C-alpha positions, 0 to 999 in steps of 0.5 A: 758458270752457274748450272741450274739445279734440277727440280724434284719434278724434273728428277722424278721424270728423269727417273721414270724415263730411265726406268721405262727405258731399262724395262724396255731394254730388258735391263730392269730385273727388280723394280722398287717403290715406297708406299705410305701406310699406317705402319710407316713408309714401306719399301716394296720390290718386284721382279717380272715374276711378282712381289719379292720384298716388302720392307718396313722403315725400321730396315734401312732401304739401302740395306734392303736394296743391297740384299736384292742386288746380291740375292736377286739381281744387281739390276735394281731400279726405282720404278714406281709405275711397275708397282702400282697394283701392289701399292693399290692392294696395300692401300685397300688392305689398310683401308679395310676393303681388302681381306686377301691379296691377288698379287703374283709373288716371287719366292726367290728369297725363300726356299725349302722349309722356309718356303713351306712355312710361308706357303702354310702361313699364306693360307691363314684367313684374314682376322684369324690367327695360328701358332708356330706349331700348327704352321710347322705341321702344315709345312710338313715338320711337326716338331720344327716349331722353332724353325717355323718361327725363324722362317716367319721372322725372315719373311721377305713379304710381310703383310701380303704373306701374313706372318703377323697372324702367327702367334706363340702357343701361349697366345702372347704377341711374339716377335715380328720383323717390323716390330711387335707394335706393328704386329699388334696394329695389323692384328687390330686392323683385321679384328683378330685382337 
């Protein structure tokens, strides 16, 4: 007996139906989707509180989803419709028509000093840059510039929380979770370099 193989369209409808049902029954804690960008494919995840994670394609999606399952909730499901607004804002940013994000954020992957660093980083204006030292001061620990660098290197919500705008005091590019070429590309997009 031959069982027909479902088409990609059928599978997409089944996944969407599953995501809708899980959300309706309160079983969807983390929704995720992908978005194509000039930086490659991004994986974006959100909880009911807001965007919790954006990952570049140099991070394995399975690893990102496992991290979310371990640190946020094991109820992680592909649900692109739940991320339409985030994907729209990212598209506008990459097209150059958005200079600030209006997305709610879920900070559950960042606490303490790291969260303070990311909050300070979020205030760096579009097309501007800052240094690790200045961000450390703004986060309340003037001597913790190296720890600020570590916090930025593990930023779970890059682009939206613009850690690409933070440079070493020497003015060189420095490290970036998505890789130095992506950091350079983001700074050029904004006209900061």
